[in-house]
C-alpha positions as CSV (number, residue, x, y, z in Angstrom):
1,M,-4.0,7.1,-1.0
2,L,-1.7,10.6,-0.4
3,L,1.6,10.5,-0.1
4,N,1.7,13.0,2.8
5,D,-0.4,9.6,4.4
6,L,2.3,7.2,4.4
7,S,4.6,8.9,6.5
8,L,2.4,10.4,9.0
9,N,3.6,8.0,11.7
10,L,7.1,7.3,10.4
11,S,9.8,8.5,13.0
12,P,13.1,7.2,13.9
13,E,12.1,6.5,17.5
14,R,9.3,4.0,14.9
15,L,11.8,3.1,12.5
16,S,14.0,1.9,15.9
17,E,10.9,-0.6,16.8
18,D,9.9,-1.6,13.3
19,P,12.8,-1.2,10.8
20,Q,10.4,-2.7,7.9
21,L,8.7,0.2,7.9
22,A,11.3,2.0,5.6
23,P,11.6,-0.2,3.1
24,L,7.5,-0.7,3.0
25,L,7.0,3.1,2.8
26,V,9.5,3.2,-0.1
27,L,7.2,0.3,-1.8
28,R,4.2,2.4,-1.4
29,M,5.5,5.7,-3.1
30,L,6.3,3.1,-5.9
31,I,2.8,1.6,-6.3
32,Y,1.7,5.0,-6.0
33,V,3.4,6.5,-9.1
34,S,3.0,3.6,-10.6
35,S,-0.8,3.4,-10.6
36,L,-0.9,7.0,-11.3
37,S,1.4,6.4,-14.3
38,L,-0.4,3.5,-16.0
39,T,-3.4,5.1,-15.3
40,A,-2.4,8.3,-16.9
41,A,-1.1,5.9,-20.0
42,H,-4.2,4.3,-20.4
43,P,-7.2,5.8,-19.2
44,E,-9.3,3.8,-21.0
45,V,-8.6,0.8,-18.3
46,G,-11.3,1.8,-16.2
47,E,-13.6,0.6,-19.4
48,D,-13.9,-2.7,-19.4
49,E,-15.4,-2.4,-22.6
50,A,-12.5,-0.4,-24.2
51,L,-10.1,-3.6,-23.0
52,F,-11.5,-5.7,-25.9
53,D,-12.1,-3.1,-28.4
54,P,-11.4,-5.5,-31.9
55,K,-10.0,-2.6,-33.6
56,N,-7.2,-1.8,-30.4
57,Q,-4.5,-4.4,-31.9
58,S,-2.3,-3.1,-28.7
59,P,-2.4,-5.7,-25.4
60,L,-0.8,-2.8,-23.2
61,P,-4.4,-1.7,-22.2
62,A,-5.3,-5.1,-20.7
63,Y,-1.5,-5.6,-19.2
64,A,-2.1,-2.1,-17.4
65,A,-5.3,-3.4,-15.9
66,A,-3.7,-6.6,-14.7
67,I,-1.0,-4.9,-13.5
68,L,-3.9,-2.1,-11.7
69,H,-5.3,-5.0,-9.9
70,Q,-2.2,-6.5,-8.9
71,I,-1.6,-3.4,-7.4
72,N,-4.9,-3.4,-5.4
73,A,-3.6,-6.6,-4.2
74,L,-0.5,-5.7,-3.3
75,E,-1.8,-2.2,-1.3
76,E,-4.5,-4.5,0.4
77,T,-1.7,-6.9,2.1
78,L,0.7,-4.1,2.7
79,N,-2.3,-2.3,4.7
80,C,-3.2,-5.8,6.6
81,Y,0.7,-6.3,7.6
82,S,0.6,-2.5,8.6
83,Q,-2.4,-3.3,10.3
84,A,-0.7,-5.9,12.5
85,L,2.2,-4.5,12.9
86,E,0.3,-1.6,14.6
87,Q,-1.5,-4.4,16.6
88,K,1.9,-6.0,17.8
89,R,3.0,-2.3,19.1
90,V,-0.1,-1.8,20.7
91,W,0.1,-5.4,22.9
92,L,4.0,-4.8,23.2
93,R,2.9,-1.5,25.5
94,N,0.5,-3.2,27.2
95,D,2.3,-6.1,27.9
96,N,4.8,-3.4,29.5
97,L,2.5,-2.5,32.3
98,P,3.3,-2.8,35.7
99,D,1.2,-5.9,37.3
100,D,0.5,-3.8,40.4
101,I,-2.1,-0.9,39.0
102,P,-3.8,0.7,42.0
103,F,-7.5,0.3,40.7
């Protein structure tokens, strides 16, 4: 996810339709930065064996991996929520069409 991708469809008009998009955008930015910083601090989290290395006495890599797993789940939920908002928006737009369409 790129930060530029997060705000592509955000405008005052869009926020007036769905004001919850503003805090969701902030949450997505926090998730992005948190994921980057955890990965930078613990590059070994992508390697399962490194998490359980008996010489590594620190539980931090395991906690970082758990947090990153939760971040992935939260991102998926946020994506589903965003898709549902867009479906609602399309439905409302189509529901407001005049009944007497001449074709």
